[in-house]
Structures are given as structure tokens and as C-alpha cells.
N, C-alpha and C positions, 0 to 999 in steps of 0.2 A: 703620565704623559706617554703617549704612544710613540713608536719609532718614527712614524710619519711626521708628527709634530716636531720631534727633535730634528729631523732632516730639514724641515721648513725653517725652523728657527736658526739652524746653522747656516742655511743659504742666505737668510736675511742678514745675519751677522757678518758673513763674508762680504756681502754686497755693500753693507755700510762701511766696512773697513776699506774696501777698494775705492769707493767713492770719496771717502775722507782723505785717502792717500792721494788721489788724483787732484782733488781741490787744493790740498796742501802743496803739491808739486807745482801747480799752476801759479799759486800765490808766491811761492819762493822764486820761481822763474820770472814772474812779473817784476819783482823787486830787482832782480839782477839785470833785466833788460832796461828798466828805468835808470839804473845806475850807469849802464853802458851808454845810454842816450845822453845822460847828463855830462858824462866825460867827453863824448864827441862834441856836444854843443859848447862845452867849455874850451875845447881845442879849436873852435871856429868852424867845425864841419856843419854845414847846413843841408837841409833836405831839398831835393829837387822840386818838391811840391810847395816849398816856402814862397809865398807870394807877398813878401813884405813890400812896403812902399819904396824902399831903397832899391830892391831888385827891379821893380817896375820903372823907376826913374832911370836906372842905368840902361835898361833895355830901350827906353824911349830916346835917350841921348845918342845911341848908336845908329838909329835909323834916320 
């Protein structure tokens, strides 16, 4: 194996490790954000974009 092939293989290996680390980081962070959202929803906090029937009914009653 030439020095050039060793360099290329090392570059691929480093790239695979970095990509695997980034994917792992995103998945771990996603679980944390989902847990945070579940805690907020359990506490009664709702999103501004939530267009539930109850919100629409309340809005209609005020006008």
C-alpha cells in the first residue's frame, strides 16, 4: 500500500468518524428536546401555533 492510499484511507476514516459523531449528537439532542417539550406540555404550556378547536372557540366568543 502506497503512502497516498494510506492518506486517502485515513481521510475517509476520519470523515466517517466525524459524520457518525454528528449523527449521534443530533439524535441525543433530539431526545432531550422531545423530553423538554413533553415537560412543557404536561405543565400546560401550549404553542402559539396551536390551532385547537378550543382556542378557535374562545377567539370566536370574544368578538
